[in-house]
DSSP file (Angstrom, degrees, kcal/mol; ACC not computed):
  #  RESIDUE AA STRUCTURE BP1 BP2  ACC     N-H-->O    O-->H-N    N-H-->O    O-->H-N    TCO  KAPPA ALPHA  PHI   PSI    X-CA   Y-CA   Z-CA
    1    1 A M    >>        0   0    0      0, 0.0     3,-1.9     0, 0.0     4,-0.5   0.000 360.0 360.0 360.0 -35.5    0.0   -0.1    0.0
    2    2 A S  G >4  +     0   0    0      1,-0.3     3,-1.0     2,-0.2     5,-0.1   0.806 360.0  61.7 -55.1 -30.4    2.9    2.4    0.7
    3    3 A D  G 34 S+     0   0    0      1,-0.2    -1,-0.3     3,-0.1     0, 0.0   0.781 102.7  52.1 -66.9 -26.4    3.8    2.6   -3.0
    4    4 A Q  G <4 S+     0   0    0     -3,-1.9    -1,-0.2     2,-0.1     2,-0.2   0.491  94.1  91.6 -87.7  -8.0    0.3    4.1   -3.7
    5    5 A L  S << S-     0   0    0     -3,-1.0     2,-0.7    -4,-0.5    21,-0.1  -0.566  73.6-130.4 -93.5 153.2    0.5    6.9   -1.0
    6    6 A T        -     0   0    0     19,-0.3    19,-0.5    -2,-0.2     2,-0.3  -0.925  27.9-148.6-102.6 114.1    1.7   10.3   -1.5
    7    7 A W  E     -A   24   0A   0     -2,-0.7     2,-0.5    17,-0.2    17,-0.2  -0.677   6.7-158.8 -85.9 132.6    4.2   11.1    1.3
    8    8 A L  E     -A   23   0A   0     15,-2.4    15,-2.3    -2,-0.3     2,-0.3  -0.956  16.5-133.1-108.9 132.3    4.6   14.6    2.7
    9    9 A K  E     -A   22   0A   0     -2,-0.5    13,-0.2    13,-0.2    11,-0.1  -0.643  27.3-104.3 -86.7 139.8    7.9   15.4    4.5
   10   10 A S    >   -     0   0    0     11,-2.7     3,-1.6    -2,-0.3    -1,-0.1  -0.322  22.4-127.3 -56.7 137.6    7.8   17.2    7.8
   11   11 A S  T 3  S+     0   0    0      1,-0.3    -1,-0.1     3,-0.0    -2,-0.0   0.638 110.9  62.2 -63.3 -14.6    8.8   21.0    7.6
   12   12 A Y  T 3  S+     0   0    0      9,-0.1    -1,-0.3     2,-0.0     7,-0.3   0.522  87.0  89.6 -91.7  -4.1   11.2   20.2   10.3
   13   13 A S    <   -     0   0    0     -3,-1.6     2,-0.3     8,-0.2     7,-0.2  -0.585  57.6-178.1 -82.5 150.1   13.1   17.7    8.2
   14   14 A N    >   -     0   0    0     -2,-0.2     3,-0.6     5,-0.2     4,-0.4  -0.942  39.9-110.5-147.5 169.0   15.9   19.0    6.1
   15   15 A S  T 3  S+     0   0    0     -2,-0.3     5,-0.0     1,-0.2    -2,-0.0   0.308 103.2  74.4 -85.1   6.5   18.5   17.7    3.5
   16   16 A E  T 3  S-     0   0    0      0, 0.0    -1,-0.2     0, 0.0    -3,-0.0  -0.034 126.9 -72.2-113.5  31.1   21.4   18.2    5.9
   17   17 A G  S <  S+     0   0    0     -3,-0.6    -2,-0.1     1,-0.2     3,-0.1   0.547  83.9 147.3  97.3   9.0   20.8   15.2    8.2
   18   18 A G        -     0   0    0     -4,-0.4    -1,-0.2     1,-0.2    -5,-0.1  -0.224  63.7 -74.9 -70.6 168.4   17.7   16.4   10.1
   19   19 A A        -     0   0    0     -7,-0.3     2,-0.7    -6,-0.1    -5,-0.2  -0.366  47.3-149.6 -63.4 137.3   15.1   14.1   11.3
   20   20 A C        +     0   0    0     -7,-0.2    14,-1.9    -3,-0.1    15,-1.0  -0.827  23.8 168.3-118.0  95.5   13.0   13.0    8.3
   21   21 A V  E     - B   0  33A   0     -2,-0.7   -11,-2.7    12,-0.2     2,-0.3  -0.899  11.4-169.6-104.0 133.1    9.4   12.2    9.3
   22   22 A E  E     -AB   9  32A   0     10,-2.3    10,-2.2    -2,-0.5     2,-0.4  -0.923   5.8-160.7-129.0 152.1    6.9   11.8    6.5
   23   23 A V  E     -AB   8  31A   0    -15,-2.3   -15,-2.4    -2,-0.3     2,-0.5  -0.992   2.6-165.5-131.1 136.0    3.1   11.5    6.6
   24   24 A A  E     -AB   7  30A   0      6,-2.1     6,-2.5    -2,-0.4     2,-0.5  -0.988  15.5-142.1-121.7 129.1    0.6   10.1    4.1
   25   25 A L  E     + B   0  29A   0    -19,-0.5   -19,-0.3    -2,-0.5     2,-0.2  -0.804  43.8 123.9 -97.6 128.7   -3.1   10.9    4.3
   26   26 A A  S    S-     0   0    0      2,-1.2    21,-0.0    -2,-0.5   -21,-0.0  -0.625  84.4 -50.0-151.1-154.8   -5.5    8.1    3.5
   27   27 A R  S    S+     0   0    0     -2,-0.2    20,-0.4    19,-0.0     2,-0.3   0.904 137.8  26.7 -61.7 -36.3   -8.4    6.3    5.3
   28   28 A T  S    S-     0   0    0     18,-0.1    -2,-1.2    19,-0.1     2,-0.5  -0.791  98.0-109.8-111.2 163.4   -5.8    6.0    8.1
   29   29 A I  E     -BC  25  45A   0     16,-3.6    16,-2.4    -2,-0.3     2,-0.4  -0.849  30.8-154.3 -93.2 131.5   -2.9    8.4    8.6
   30   30 A H  E     -BC  24  44A   0     -6,-2.5    -6,-2.1    -2,-0.5     2,-0.4  -0.868  12.1-175.8-108.9 136.6    0.5    6.8    7.8
   31   31 A V  E     +BC  23  43A   0     12,-2.4    12,-2.9    -2,-0.4     2,-0.3  -0.999   8.7 167.6-134.6 136.6    3.7    8.0    9.5
   32   32 A R  E     -B   22   0A   0    -10,-2.2   -10,-2.3    -2,-0.4     2,-0.8  -0.955  41.2-117.3-144.7 166.5    7.2    6.8    8.8
   33   33 A D  E  >  +B   21   0A   0      8,-0.5     4,-1.8     4,-0.4     7,-0.3  -0.879  31.6 179.8-100.4 100.0   10.8    7.6    9.4
   34   34 A S  T  4 S+     0   0    0    -14,-1.9   -13,-0.2    -2,-0.8    -1,-0.1   0.680  75.5  55.8 -84.9 -12.9   12.1    8.2    5.8
   35   35 A K  T  4 S+     0   0    0    -15,-1.0    -1,-0.2     2,-0.2   -14,-0.1   0.925 119.8  25.8 -81.0 -42.9   15.7    8.9    6.9
   36   36 A T  T  4 S+     0   0    0    -16,-0.3    -2,-0.2     1,-0.2    -1,-0.1   0.892 143.0   2.9 -83.1 -40.0   16.4    5.6    8.8
   37   37 A S    ><  +     0   0    0     -4,-1.8     3,-1.6     1,-0.1    -4,-0.4  -0.494  57.6 167.4-152.3  74.8   14.0    3.3    7.1
   38   38 A P  T 3  S+     0   0    0      0, 0.0    -4,-0.1     0, 0.0    -1,-0.1   0.821  91.2  39.9 -60.9 -31.8   11.8    4.5    4.2
   39   39 A A  T 3  S+     0   0    0     -5,-0.1     3,-0.1    -6,-0.1    -5,-0.1   0.305 105.5  92.4 -97.3   7.8   10.8    1.1    3.3
   40   40 A G  S <  S-     0   0    0     -3,-1.6    -3,-0.1    -7,-0.3    -6,-0.0   0.080  85.7 -35.6 -88.7-157.7   10.4    0.0    6.9
   41   41 A P        -     0   0    0      0, 0.0    -8,-0.5     0, 0.0     2,-0.4  -0.160  53.5-155.5 -66.1 153.0    7.5   -0.1    9.3
   42   42 A E        -     0   0    0    -10,-0.1     2,-0.5    -3,-0.1   -10,-0.2  -0.957  13.9-128.4-126.7 144.3    4.9    2.6    9.3
   43   43 A L  E     -C   31   0A   0    -12,-2.9   -12,-2.4    -2,-0.4     2,-0.5  -0.832  23.3-161.9 -89.4 130.8    2.6    3.8   12.1
   44   44 A H  E     +C   30   0A   0     -2,-0.5     2,-0.3   -14,-0.2   -14,-0.2  -0.958  14.4 170.6-114.3 127.9   -1.1    3.9   11.1
   45   45 A V  E     -C   29   0A   0    -16,-2.4   -16,-3.6    -2,-0.5    -2,-0.0  -0.945  34.5-102.3-134.2 159.4   -3.5    5.9   13.1
   46   46 A S     >  -     0   0    0     -2,-0.3     4,-2.2   -18,-0.2     5,-0.1  -0.298  34.9-110.8 -74.4 162.8   -7.2    6.9   12.7
   47   47 A A  H  > S+     0   0    0    -20,-0.4     4,-2.4     2,-0.2     5,-0.2   0.888 118.3  51.6 -61.6 -45.5   -8.1   10.4   11.6
   48   48 A P  H  > S+     0   0    0      0, 0.0     4,-2.5     0, 0.0    -1,-0.2   0.925 111.6  48.8 -58.6 -44.7   -9.6   11.3   15.1
   49   49 A A  H  > S+     0   0    0      1,-0.2     4,-1.9     2,-0.2    -2,-0.2   0.902 110.8  49.6 -63.6 -38.9   -6.3   10.1   16.8
   50   50 A W  H  X S+     0   0    0     -4,-2.2     4,-2.5     2,-0.2    -1,-0.2   0.880 110.2  50.1 -68.7 -38.5   -4.2   12.1   14.4
   51   51 A S  H  X S+     0   0    0     -4,-2.4     4,-2.5     1,-0.2    -2,-0.2   0.907 110.8  49.8 -64.1 -40.4   -6.3   15.3   15.0
   52   52 A A  H  X S+     0   0    0     -4,-2.5     4,-2.0     1,-0.2    -2,-0.2   0.880 110.8  50.4 -67.4 -34.5   -6.0   14.9   18.8
   53   53 A F  H  X S+     0   0    0     -4,-1.9     4,-1.7     2,-0.2    -2,-0.2   0.931 112.0  46.3 -66.0 -46.4   -2.2   14.4   18.3
   54   54 A I  H  X S+     0   0    0     -4,-2.5     4,-0.7     1,-0.2    -2,-0.2   0.897 112.2  51.5 -55.6 -46.1   -1.9   17.6   16.2
   55   55 A D  H >< S+     0   0    0     -4,-2.5     3,-0.6     1,-0.2    -1,-0.2   0.898 110.1  50.4 -65.7 -41.1   -4.0   19.6   18.7
   56   56 A A  H 3< S+     0   0    0     -4,-2.0    -1,-0.2     1,-0.2    -2,-0.2   0.811 111.4  45.3 -67.9 -30.0   -1.8   18.4   21.5
   57   57 A V  H 3< S+     0   0    0     -4,-1.7    -1,-0.2    -5,-0.1    -2,-0.2   0.460  85.6 113.1 -96.8   1.1    1.5   19.4   20.0
   58   58 A Q  S X< S-     0   0    0     -4,-0.7     3,-1.9    -3,-0.6     2,-0.1  -0.418  83.5 -92.4 -63.2 144.3    0.4   22.8   18.7
   59   59 A P  T 3  S+     0   0    0      0, 0.0    -1,-0.1     0, 0.0    -2,-0.1  -0.412 114.4  22.5 -57.7 132.0    2.1   25.7   20.5
   60   60 A G  T 3         0   0    0     -2,-0.1    -2,-0.1    -4,-0.1    -3,-0.1   0.347 360.0 360.0  92.1  -2.3    0.0   26.8   23.5
   61   61 A A    <         0   0    0     -3,-1.9    -3,-0.1    -5,-0.1    -4,-0.0   0.472 360.0 360.0 -76.3 360.0   -1.8   23.5   23.8
C-alpha cells in the first residue's frame, strides 16, 4: 500500500541530516521515518487520533 501513497515530508526535516518524518493521508494516517528506514515499518492511526495528536502538539496547547 505504501507505494500508492503520497508522502509529505515534515517541515522540520531537512536535507542536511535532520530528522525525516513523513506523513501520508488516506483512510488512516500513515507515518514513517524516511531517513532511517523509508521502506520499513509505518505507524497507522485513525483520523480522530491524528487530529488529537496535532491539537496536543500545537504551540500553546
